[in-house]
C-alpha positions in Angstrom: 5.5 17.3 37.3 4.4 16.0 33.2 1.1 14.3 34.0 0.2 13.8 30.8 2.5 13.9 27.4 0.8 13.8 24.5 3.1 12.5 21.2 0.9 12.9 18.1 2.0 9.8 14.9 1.6 9.7 11.7 3.8 6.2 11.8 6.6 7.6 10.8 10.2 6.9 12.2 10.2 11.0 13.7 7.1 9.8 15.4 8.4 6.7 17.4 11.7 8.8 18.2 9.4 11.0 19.9 6.9 8.1 21.5 10.3 6.5 23.0 11.6 10.2 24.2 8.3 10.4 25.6 8.2 6.5 27.4 11.9 7.7 28.8 10.6 10.7 30.2 7.8 8.7 32.4 9.6 6.2 33.6 11.8 8.9 35.5 9.3 10.8 36.8 7.0 7.5 37.3 3.4 8.8 37.5 3.0 10.1 33.5 0.2 9.0 31.0 0.8 9.7 27.6 -1.1 9.6 24.4 -0.7 8.8 21.2 -3.0 10.6 19.1 -2.9 9.7 15.5 -5.0 12.3 13.0 -6.2 11.4 10.0 -6.8 14.1 7.5 -10.5 14.7 6.7 -11.3 12.3 3.8 -13.9 14.1 0.6 -14.6 14.2 -2.6 -13.1 15.7 -5.6 -14.0 19.5 -6.6 -16.7 19.2 -9.0 -17.9 15.8 -8.6 -21.7 15.7 -9.2 -23.2 13.5 -7.4 -23.7 10.5 -10.3 -21.0 8.9 -10.2 -20.7 5.5 -8.7 -19.1 4.3 -5.8 -17.5 0.4 -5.2 -17.0 -1.0 -2.0 -13.1 -1.4 -1.0 -14.8 -3.9 1.4 -17.4 -5.6 -0.6 -17.1 -4.7 -4.5 -20.2 -3.5 -4.5 -22.0 -0.6 -5.4 -22.9 1.7 -2.3 -23.7 5.1 -1.9 -21.6 8.0 -1.8 -22.0 8.4 2.4 -21.4 4.7 2.8 -18.5 4.6 0.5 -16.4 8.1 2.9 -18.0 5.5 6.2 -16.0 2.9 4.8 -12.6 5.1 3.3 -12.9 6.6 7.3 -13.0 3.3 8.8 -10.4 1.7 6.8 -7.7 4.8 7.6 -8.7 3.8 11.4 -8.2 0.8 10.9 -5.1 1.3 9.5 -4.3 3.8 12.4 -5.0 1.6 15.1 -2.9 -1.1 13.6 -0.1 1.5 12.6 -0.2 2.3 17.2 -0.5 -1.3 18.2 2.9 -1.7 16.7 4.4 1.5 17.6 2.9 0.5 21.5 4.2 -2.9 21.8 8.0 -1.9 22.6 6.6 -0.8 26.1 4.4 -2.8 26.6 6.4 -3.7 30.0 7.6 -0.9 30.6 5.3 0.1 33.5 4.3 4.1 31.4 0.3 4.1 30.1 0.0 5.2 27.0 -3.2 5.6 25.7 -4.5 5.5 22.4 -6.2 8.4 20.5 -6.9 9.4 16.9 -9.5 12.4 15.3 -9.8 13.9 11.9 -9.3 16.3 10.7 -6.2 18.8 9.9 -3.8 17.8 12.1 -2.1 20.6 13.9 -5.2 22.3 14.9 -6.4 18.9 16.3 -3.3 18.5 18.1 -4.0 22.1 19.5 -7.3 21.9 20.5 -7.2 17.9 21.8 -3.7 19.3 23.8 -5.5 21.8 25.4 -9.0 20.2 26.1 -7.1 17.0 27.9 -4.8 19.8 29.7 -1.3 18.7 28.3 1.2 19.3 30.4 3.6 18.6 27.4 3.4 17.6 23.8 6.2 15.7 22.3 7.0 15.6 18.2 9.2 14.1 15.4 10.5 17.5 13.6 9.9 16.1 10.2 7.6 15.6 7.4 7.6 12.1 6.4 7.3 13.1 2.5 9.3 14.3 -0.4 13.4 15.4 0.0 12.1 17.2 4.2 13.2 14.6 5.7 16.9 14.5 3.7 17.8 17.5 4.8 16.6 17.3 8.2 14.1 20.3 8.0 11.2 20.9 10.3 8.0 19.6 9.3 4.7 21.9 8.9 2.6 20.3 11.3 5.6 20.5 13.9 5.9 24.0 13.3 2.1 24.8 13.3 1.9 23.1 16.6 5.3 24.5 18.0 3.8 28.3 17.1 0.4 27.6 18.1 0.5 25.5 21.3 -0.4 26.9 24.7 1.5 24.0 26.9 5.9 23.5 25.8 6.5 21.3 22.9 9.8 19.2 22.7 10.8 18.1 19.1 12.6 15.4 18.7 14.9 14.6 15.6 
């Protein structure tokens, strides 16, 4: 029985297809929950930064501290991720499937694997290709998908 399915997303077309597949599986099992997980990459200042630069708020345009700037950048990323996830889940609002949205910050494949273990996920369903460069055009598996496939303790289904 698939009680919990994890669908990592980056807002790409392959992750949309993975969610669509997960919803179909959940409708068949009738007791499954889907967790849509978006992992934001950690944000840091460039190497060699001396701390003497001026930071301008992306929200207000005023000068702010380094810590405030970092917080605002993360907030902007989280807001975009939430909007993307709402857009992804909207077509399934009347499907009868429970979809929970989660946002984490860190290295994507590590966070996906940690989260799957912590939540005792039965299956990870994810898109196969990266959304960058030539990778999508040649149909190769993305690095995050590959890392999760190689390291996960639960089954992984890759959707192309």
